[in-house]
C-alpha positions as CSV (number, residue, x, y, z in Angstrom):
1,M,-9.6,10.6,13.6
2,V,-11.2,10.9,10.2
3,T,-14.4,12.0,10.5
4,G,-17.8,12.7,8.3
5,T,-20.0,15.0,8.5
6,A,-23.1,12.1,8.7
7,L,-23.4,10.3,11.7
8,S,-26.2,7.7,10.4
9,T,-24.6,3.9,10.9
10,A,-23.1,2.4,8.0
11,I,-22.2,-0.8,9.4
12,R,-23.7,-2.5,12.7
13,V,-22.3,-5.9,13.8
14,E,-24.2,-7.5,16.6
15,N,-23.3,-11.0,18.1
16,L,-21.9,-12.1,15.0
17,S,-20.0,-15.6,14.6
18,V,-18.6,-16.3,11.5
19,S,-17.5,-19.5,10.2
20,Y,-16.1,-21.9,7.4
21,G,-17.0,-25.0,5.8
22,P,-20.8,-26.8,5.6
23,Q,-23.4,-24.1,6.5
24,R,-25.3,-26.5,8.4
25,G,-25.9,-25.8,12.0
26,D,-22.8,-26.0,13.7
27,A,-21.0,-28.7,11.4
28,G,-18.7,-25.7,10.1
29,Q,-15.3,-24.5,11.9
30,R,-16.0,-21.2,13.6
31,V,-13.3,-18.8,13.4
32,L,-15.1,-15.6,15.1
33,S,-17.9,-15.6,18.0
34,G,-19.7,-12.9,19.3
35,A,-18.7,-9.9,17.6
36,S,-20.5,-6.6,18.6
37,F,-19.6,-3.1,16.7
38,S,-21.4,-0.2,14.6
39,V,-19.1,2.1,12.1
40,P,-21.3,5.7,11.8
41,K,-21.3,6.7,8.2
42,G,-17.8,8.4,6.8
43,R,-15.8,7.0,9.9
44,I,-13.0,4.7,9.3
45,L,-12.5,1.4,11.9
46,G,-9.6,-0.2,11.8
47,I,-9.2,-3.9,12.9
48,V,-6.3,-5.8,14.0
49,G,-5.1,-8.8,15.0
50,T,-2.9,-11.7,14.6
51,A,-2.9,-14.3,11.4
52,G,-5.8,-16.6,12.8
53,S,-7.2,-14.1,15.1
54,G,-10.5,-14.0,12.5
55,K,-9.8,-10.5,11.1
56,T,-9.8,-11.7,7.7
57,A,-13.1,-13.9,7.7
58,L,-14.9,-10.9,9.3
59,G,-13.7,-8.6,6.6
60,R,-14.8,-10.9,4.1
61,V,-18.1,-11.7,5.2
62,L,-19.0,-7.9,5.9
63,S,-18.1,-7.3,2.0
64,G,-20.8,-9.6,1.5
65,R,-18.9,-11.6,-1.3
66,G,-19.2,-15.1,0.1
67,L,-22.9,-13.8,-1.1
68,V,-22.5,-13.5,-4.8
69,S,-19.1,-16.2,-5.2
70,H,-18.4,-19.6,-3.6
71,E,-15.3,-20.4,-5.0
72,G,-13.2,-21.8,-2.5
73,E,-13.6,-21.2,1.2
74,T,-16.1,-18.7,1.8
75,P,-16.7,-17.8,5.3
76,W,-20.5,-17.6,6.4
77,I,-22.4,-16.0,9.5
78,S,-23.1,-18.6,11.7
79,G,-24.8,-16.1,14.1
80,G,-26.0,-13.2,14.9
81,Q,-26.4,-10.2,12.5
82,A,-24.4,-8.1,10.1
83,E,-25.6,-4.8,8.0
84,V,-23.9,-2.8,5.6
85,A,-24.6,0.2,3.9
86,G,-28.3,-1.1,4.3
87,I,-27.7,-4.6,3.4
88,D,-29.0,-7.1,5.9
89,L,-26.0,-9.5,4.9
90,R,-27.6,-12.8,7.1
91,R,-31.2,-12.1,4.8
92,P,-30.4,-10.0,1.7
93,S,-33.1,-9.2,-0.3
94,R,-32.8,-9.9,-4.3
95,D,-32.3,-6.3,-4.5
96,D,-29.8,-6.4,-1.7
97,L,-27.9,-9.1,-3.8
98,R,-27.6,-6.6,-7.3
99,R,-26.3,-3.6,-5.4
100,L,-24.3,-5.3,-3.2
101,T,-20.7,-5.1,-5.2
102,L,-22.1,-1.5,-6.2
103,D,-22.2,-0.3,-2.7
104,I,-19.5,-2.5,-0.6
105,G,-16.0,-2.1,-2.1
106,Y,-13.7,-5.2,-1.3
107,L,-10.2,-5.5,-1.6
108,S,-8.6,-8.6,-0.4
109,Q,-5.1,-9.4,0.5
110,T,-4.5,-11.4,-2.8
111,S,-7.0,-9.1,-5.3
112,G,-4.1,-8.2,-7.6
113,D,-3.4,-11.9,-8.4
114,E,-7.3,-12.4,-9.1
115,L,-7.4,-9.9,-12.2
116,R,-8.4,-11.1,-15.3
117,N,-5.0,-11.9,-17.8
118,D,-6.9,-11.7,-21.0
119,L,-8.1,-8.1,-20.3
120,T,-5.7,-5.4,-20.5
121,I,-5.1,-3.2,-17.1
122,A,-8.0,-0.9,-18.2
123,E,-10.6,-3.4,-19.3
124,N,-9.9,-5.0,-15.5
125,I,-10.2,-1.4,-14.0
126,A,-14.0,-1.1,-15.7
127,D,-14.4,-4.7,-15.4
128,P,-17.3,-4.1,-12.5
129,I,-19.2,-1.4,-14.1
130,L,-18.8,-3.3,-17.8
131,S,-20.2,-6.2,-16.4
132,R,-23.7,-4.3,-15.3
133,D,-23.7,-2.5,-18.2
134,R,-22.1,-2.7,-21.7
135,D,-23.8,0.4,-23.1
136,F,-21.7,2.5,-20.3
137,D,-20.0,5.7,-22.0
138,Q,-16.6,4.3,-22.8
139,R,-14.9,8.0,-22.7
140,A,-16.1,8.8,-19.4
141,L,-14.8,5.2,-18.1
142,G,-11.6,5.2,-20.0
143,R,-11.0,9.1,-18.2
144,A,-12.4,7.2,-14.5
145,A,-9.6,4.4,-15.1
146,A,-7.1,6.6,-16.2
147,M,-7.7,8.9,-13.2
148,L,-7.7,6.0,-10.7
149,I,-4.3,4.6,-12.0
150,D,-2.5,7.9,-11.8
151,A,-3.8,8.2,-8.0
152,V,-2.8,4.6,-7.2
153,D,0.9,5.7,-8.5
154,L,1.3,3.9,-11.6
155,E,2.3,5.0,-15.1
156,L,-1.0,5.8,-17.7
157,G,1.4,3.6,-20.1
158,M,0.4,0.7,-18.1
159,L,-3.5,1.1,-19.1
160,N,-2.9,-1.0,-22.2
161,R,-0.8,-3.8,-20.6
162,F,-2.2,-7.3,-19.2
163,P,-1.7,-8.4,-15.3
164,F,0.9,-11.1,-16.2
165,E,3.4,-8.3,-17.3
166,L,2.9,-6.5,-14.3
167,S,4.9,-7.0,-10.6
168,R,2.6,-8.3,-7.9
169,G,3.0,-5.3,-5.9
170,Q,1.6,-3.4,-9.2
171,R,-1.1,-5.6,-9.7
172,Q,-2.8,-5.1,-6.0
173,R,-2.4,-1.4,-6.8
174,V,-4.5,-2.1,-10.2
175,A,-6.6,-4.2,-8.0
176,F,-7.1,-1.2,-5.9
177,A,-8.4,1.0,-8.4
178,K,-10.6,-1.5,-9.7
179,A,-12.3,-1.8,-6.5
180,L,-12.8,1.8,-6.1
181,I,-14.1,2.0,-10.3
182,V,-17.6,2.0,-8.7
183,E,-17.4,4.6,-5.9
184,P,-18.7,2.3,-3.6
185,A,-20.3,4.0,0.1
186,V,-18.1,1.5,2.2
187,F,-14.9,0.2,1.4
188,I,-13.2,-2.5,3.4
189,V,-9.4,-2.7,2.8
190,D,-7.6,-6.2,4.1
191,E,-4.1,-4.9,4.2
192,P,-3.8,-2.0,2.4
193,A,-0.2,-2.3,2.4
194,Q,0.4,-5.5,1.1
195,G,3.2,-6.7,-1.4
196,V,3.2,-2.7,-2.1
197,D,6.2,-0.9,-2.6
198,I,6.9,1.4,0.2
199,I,7.7,4.3,-2.2
200,A,4.1,3.7,-3.5
201,R,2.5,3.4,-0.1
202,P,1.9,7.0,0.7
203,A,0.0,7.5,-2.6
204,L,-2.5,4.9,-1.6
205,F,-3.0,5.8,2.0
206,S,-3.7,9.5,0.6
207,L,-6.0,8.4,-1.4
208,L,-8.0,6.8,1.2
209,E,-8.0,9.7,3.5
210,R,-8.7,12.0,1.0
211,L,-11.9,10.3,-0.5
212,N,-13.1,9.5,3.4
213,R,-13.2,13.5,3.7
214,A,-14.6,14.5,0.6
215,R,-16.9,11.9,-0.3
216,D,-17.8,10.2,3.5
217,L,-16.0,7.0,2.2
218,T,-16.9,4.9,5.4
219,M,-14.1,2.2,5.8
220,I,-12.8,-0.7,7.5
221,V,-9.1,-1.4,7.5
222,I,-7.9,-4.7,8.5
223,S,-4.4,-5.5,9.3
224,H,-2.0,-7.4,11.7
225,D,0.4,-3.9,12.0
226,L,-1.4,-1.4,14.0
227,A,0.9,1.5,12.4
228,T,-0.8,0.5,9.3
229,I,-4.2,1.3,11.0
230,E,-2.7,4.2,13.0
231,R,-2.0,6.3,9.6
232,L,-5.9,6.4,8.9
233,T,-7.5,6.5,12.4
234,S,-7.3,6.0,16.0
235,E,-10.5,4.0,16.4
236,V,-9.7,0.3,16.9
237,L,-11.1,-2.9,16.8
238,V,-8.8,-5.5,18.7
239,V,-9.4,-9.5,17.6
240,D,-7.3,-12.6,18.9
241,R,-8.4,-16.3,18.9
242,G,-11.7,-15.4,17.6
243,V,-13.1,-12.9,19.6
244,V,-13.5,-9.3,20.2
245,L,-10.8,-8.1,23.2
246,A,-11.5,-4.4,23.1
247,Q,-13.0,-1.7,20.7
248,G,-12.4,2.2,21.3
249,D,-9.3,5.0,20.7
250,I,-6.4,3.3,20.1
251,D,-4.4,5.2,23.1
252,E,-7.2,4.0,25.7
253,V,-7.3,0.6,24.6
254,L,-3.2,0.4,25.1
255,R,-3.7,2.4,28.2
256,D,-3.3,0.0,30.8
257,P,-4.4,-3.2,29.4
258,D,-5.1,-7.0,31.3
259,D,-4.9,-9.2,28.3
260,E,-1.6,-10.5,27.1
261,Y,-2.4,-9.6,23.6
262,L,-2.9,-6.3,24.3
263,R,-0.1,-5.9,26.4
264,R,1.5,-7.1,23.5
265,L,0.3,-5.0,20.9
266,R,1.0,-1.9,23.2
267,D,4.7,-2.7,23.6
268,A,4.9,-3.5,19.6
269,R,3.5,0.0,19.3
270,E,6.2,1.3,21.9
271,F,8.6,-0.3,19.8
272,A,7.8,0.6,16.3
273,R,8.0,4.6,18.0
274,A,11.3,4.1,20.1
275,P,15.2,3.8,19.0
276,L,16.0,-0.1,19.8
277,P,18.0,0.3,22.4
278,G,15.9,1.7,24.8
279,L,13.5,-1.4,24.4
280,V,16.1,-4.5,24.1
281,D,16.7,-5.9,27.4
282,R,20.7,-6.8,27.4
283,E,20.1,-10.5,27.6
284,T,17.9,-10.2,24.4
285,I,21.1,-8.1,22.9
286,A,23.2,-10.9,24.0
287,A,21.0,-13.2,22.2
288,A,21.1,-11.5,19.3
289,E,24.7,-11.0,19.2
290,R,25.1,-14.8,19.8
291,V,23.2,-15.0,16.6
292,V,25.5,-12.4,14.8
293,G,28.3,-14.1,15.9
294,G,27.2,-17.5,14.3
295,L,25.0,-19.9,14.6
296,F,27.1,-23.2,13.9
297,A,30.1,-21.5,15.5
298,D,32.6,-23.6,17.8
299,E,31.6,-23.5,21.6
300,D,33.8,-22.0,23.9
301,L,32.3,-22.7,27.4
302,E,34.9,-21.1,29.6
303,A,33.9,-18.0,27.5
304,E,30.5,-18.1,28.2
305,A,30.8,-18.4,31.8
306,V,33.0,-15.6,32.0
307,D,30.3,-13.6,30.3
308,A,27.5,-14.8,32.3
309,A,29.4,-14.1,35.5
310,E,30.2,-10.4,34.3
311,Q,26.3,-9.8,33.3
312,D,25.2,-11.1,36.8
313,R,27.7,-8.7,38.0
314,Q,26.9,-5.8,36.4
315,R,22.8,-6.5,37.4
316,L,23.7,-6.7,40.7
317,I,25.7,-3.0,40.2
318,E,22.3,-1.5,38.9
319,D,20.3,-3.1,41.4
320,R,22.4,-2.3,44.5
321,P,24.5,0.8,43.6
322,E,26.0,0.7,47.0
323,F,28.1,-2.4,45.7
324,A,29.7,-0.4,42.7
325,R,32.6,0.7,44.7
326,F,33.4,-3.0,46.2
327,H,33.1,-4.4,42.5
328,H,35.5,-1.6,41.3
329,E,38.1,-2.9,44.5
330,V,37.7,-6.3,43.7
331,T,38.2,-5.6,40.0
332,E,41.5,-3.8,40.7
333,A,42.8,-6.4,43.0
334,S,41.9,-9.1,40.5
335,T,43.9,-7.4,38.0
336,D,47.1,-6.4,40.1
337,A,47.0,-10.2,41.0
338,T,47.4,-11.1,37.6
339,T,49.5,-8.8,36.7
340,K,52.0,-9.7,39.7
341,D,51.5,-13.5,38.6
342,A,52.9,-12.4,35.0
343,K,55.8,-10.8,36.8
344,E,56.6,-13.9,38.7
């Protein structure tokens, strides 16, 4: 796992619950309950879970974006405590609110779609700084924007273009650069590879890894894909149906899981690492072959019955090898009988 030099805690979460909807008592819809974990400064924590597990709501709450923007449905803390980069997200002070979006960087799955179309790419990247300080050194800011656009593997000529002229994946990389322009102490990334061309992904992961090592950048990487998380860290928090199932080293979490989702996660990890034939059983392969043969092909019930009988015989031989010779003799006798009938 990538580690930093300091061991102070950058993120501390205790018995955290997250809800959507009206912020009054239990009127909201709770999507996460009882989450507790911490992330030391300079470390990377991966959060993995299925769609609807609560991981995206958790990331947005920890970014503090709900405290400074109430556009759309915003998740909020309905129980417990959360402190990120020294900011109490449950009871932020006025000073906390001023420095929140400077100290905590956040990239959502839709950040690229939220760029301002009336600003150039360079202006979009610089906006987090210029919106606070219009007198900021323009030359230094332009140089920083160029460095970032290059680091996310986009051409420098794109700085003078507008978001609507770029593909969705390119816009997401611009949003990546925009989130990093303020050099945050904590960076929360929700699906870092979302919509990004596979050729460009190594540049993004390399940038994150280098920032973590060189600047002790603390990160939370959220994804439904364990392989994405494993490219950056071995520390994982597993969330399913609104609760934390496990936390720790990925190998240890998946060594001998009792939970069904953890077992599926382990199997998916093995699937990603191993050749297909070794992981897919005969019945599933047969099902795939039927699909390949055409979803709306005419049924051949007789042929299907013969295939099913043959599969039963093959399973019997695998389970009881002593029947192999008998099966061979029966097959030869059947072949001889068929040949004799044909001659007669």
